[in-house]
C-alpha positions in Angstrom: -16.4 -16.2 1.8 -12.9 -14.9 2.5 -11.8 -13.5 5.7 -11.5 -9.7 5.9 -7.7 -10.0 6.2 -7.6 -11.1 2.5 -9.1 -7.8 1.4 -7.0 -5.8 3.8 -3.8 -7.4 2.4 -5.1 -6.9 -1.1 -5.7 -3.2 -0.4 -2.2 -2.9 0.8 -0.9 -4.5 -2.4 -3.1 -2.2 -4.5 -1.7 0.8 -2.8 1.7 0.1 -4.5 0.3 0.4 -8.0 -1.6 2.7 -10.3 -5.2 1.4 -10.5 -5.3 0.6 -14.2 -5.3 -2.5 -16.4 -1.6 -2.4 -17.0 -1.0 -3.1 -13.3 -3.0 -6.3 -13.3 -0.1 -8.8 -13.8 2.2 -7.3 -11.1 -0.8 -7.0 -8.7 -1.7 -10.7 -9.4 1.9 -11.7 -8.8 1.9 -9.9 -5.4 -1.5 -11.4 -4.5 -0.3 -14.9 -5.3 2.9 -14.3 -3.3 0.9 -13.2 -0.3 -1.7 -16.0 -0.4 0.1 -18.8 -2.5 -2.7 -18.5 -5.0 -5.2 -15.9 -6.4 -8.5 -16.4 -4.6 -11.2 -15.9 -7.3 -13.0 -13.4 -5.0 -9.9 -11.4 -4.8 -9.3 -11.4 -8.5 -12.8 -10.0 -9.0 -12.1 -7.4 -6.2 -8.9 -6.3 -8.0 -10.7 -6.1 -11.3 -13.3 -3.8 -9.9 -10.6 -1.6 -8.3 -8.7 -1.2 -11.5 -11.8 -0.7 -13.7 -11.9 -3.9 -15.8 -14.4 -6.7 -16.0 -14.0 -10.0 -14.1 -13.9 -11.7 -17.5 -10.9 -9.6 -18.6 -9.0 -10.3 -15.4 -9.6 -14.0 -15.7 -8.6 -13.8 -19.4 -5.3 -12.2 -18.6 -4.4 -14.3 -15.6 -5.5 -17.6 -16.9 -3.2 -17.1 -19.9 -0.2 -17.5 -17.6 0.5 -21.0 -16.3 2.2 -19.6 -13.1 -1.1 -18.2 -11.7 -3.2 -20.5 -9.7 -6.8 -20.1 -8.5 -6.5 -22.9 -6.0 -4.9 -22.8 -2.6 -1.5 -24.3 -2.3 0.4 -25.8 0.6 3.0 -24.0 2.7 5.7 -25.9 0.7 5.3 -25.9 -3.1 7.5 -28.7 -4.4 8.3 -28.7 -8.1 9.7 -31.9 -9.6 11.5 -31.3 -12.9 10.7 -33.7 -15.6 12.7 -32.1 -18.4 15.0 -34.2 -20.5 18.1 -34.2 -18.2 16.0 -34.8 -15.1 13.8 -37.4 -16.7 16.9 -39.4 -18.0 18.3 -39.3 -14.5 15.2 -40.8 -13.0 12.9 -38.0 -11.9 9.8 -40.1 -12.3 10.6 -42.4 -9.3 11.2 -39.3 -7.2 7.8 -38.0 -8.2 6.1 -41.3 -7.5 7.7 -41.6 -4.0 6.7 -38.0 -3.3 3.1 -38.7 -4.3 3.0 -41.9 -2.2 4.5 -40.2 0.9 2.0 -37.3 0.7 -1.1 -39.4 -0.3 -1.5 -37.5 -3.6 -2.7 -38.6 -7.0 -5.7 -38.6 -9.3 -5.7 -34.9 -9.6 -5.0 -34.3 -5.9 -1.9 -32.2 -5.6 -2.1 -30.7 -2.1 -1.7 -32.8 1.0 -4.6 -33.1 3.5 -2.6 -31.2 6.1 -2.1 -28.3 3.6 1.6 -28.4 4.1 2.6 -29.6 0.6 1.7 -29.0 -3.0 3.4 -31.0 -5.7 3.8 -29.8 -9.3 5.6 -31.3 -12.2 7.4 -28.8 -14.4 9.1 -29.2 -17.7 12.4 -27.5 -16.7 13.8 -25.8 -13.6 16.9 -24.5 -15.4 19.1 -26.7 -13.3 20.1 -29.4 -15.7 23.6 -29.9 -14.4 22.0 -30.7 -11.0 19.6 -33.3 -12.4 17.4 -34.7 -11.1 16.4 -31.5 -9.4 13.5 -30.5 -7.2 12.6 -27.1 -5.8 10.8 -26.4 -2.5 9.5 -22.8 -2.6 12.0 -22.1 -5.3 15.0 -23.4 -3.3 16.8 -25.9 -5.5 17.5 -29.4 -4.1 20.0 -31.1 -6.5 20.9 -34.7 -7.3 17.6 -35.9 -5.8 16.5 -39.5 -5.4 13.6 -41.3 -3.8 15.4 -41.7 -0.4 16.4 -38.1 -0.4 12.9 -36.9 -1.1 11.6 -38.9 1.9 14.3 -37.3 4.1 13.4 -33.8 2.7 9.7 -34.3 3.5 10.5 -35.5 7.0 12.8 -32.5 7.6 10.1 -30.1 6.4 7.5 -31.7 8.7 9.9 -31.3 11.6 10.0 -27.6 11.0 6.3 -27.4 11.9 
């Protein structure tokens, strides 16, 4: 059961749109921006408000890889494993990150809910390879030592 504040924030988001099916994607984007994911209960709530079935809302949002139904950490770290990054050794960076955060075997969010790690096929920063983003901020020319330093610095901000 979600806190009442989730529904209040969703109502605030809904007030910016016409309540019809064509608004589903931008509403879902705003919901995810507000909560770091789309809580399934909120997706159903949005569906009822815009007059579509829950199944239709899931059908549309699940088509897009960028939407997530699971809570993410405060810092979403994307490790590029596209050709340029892979050739310049992005895998050791990912391995170090997973080790530092105690992740693996399908676990992508740290126990303290600070970090979520995702592997992406391209960040569009090939000249900066290997690249990592933290909440869409690019960190270029990364290596395992730099990723440890980055994690330590983000933890200090807490």
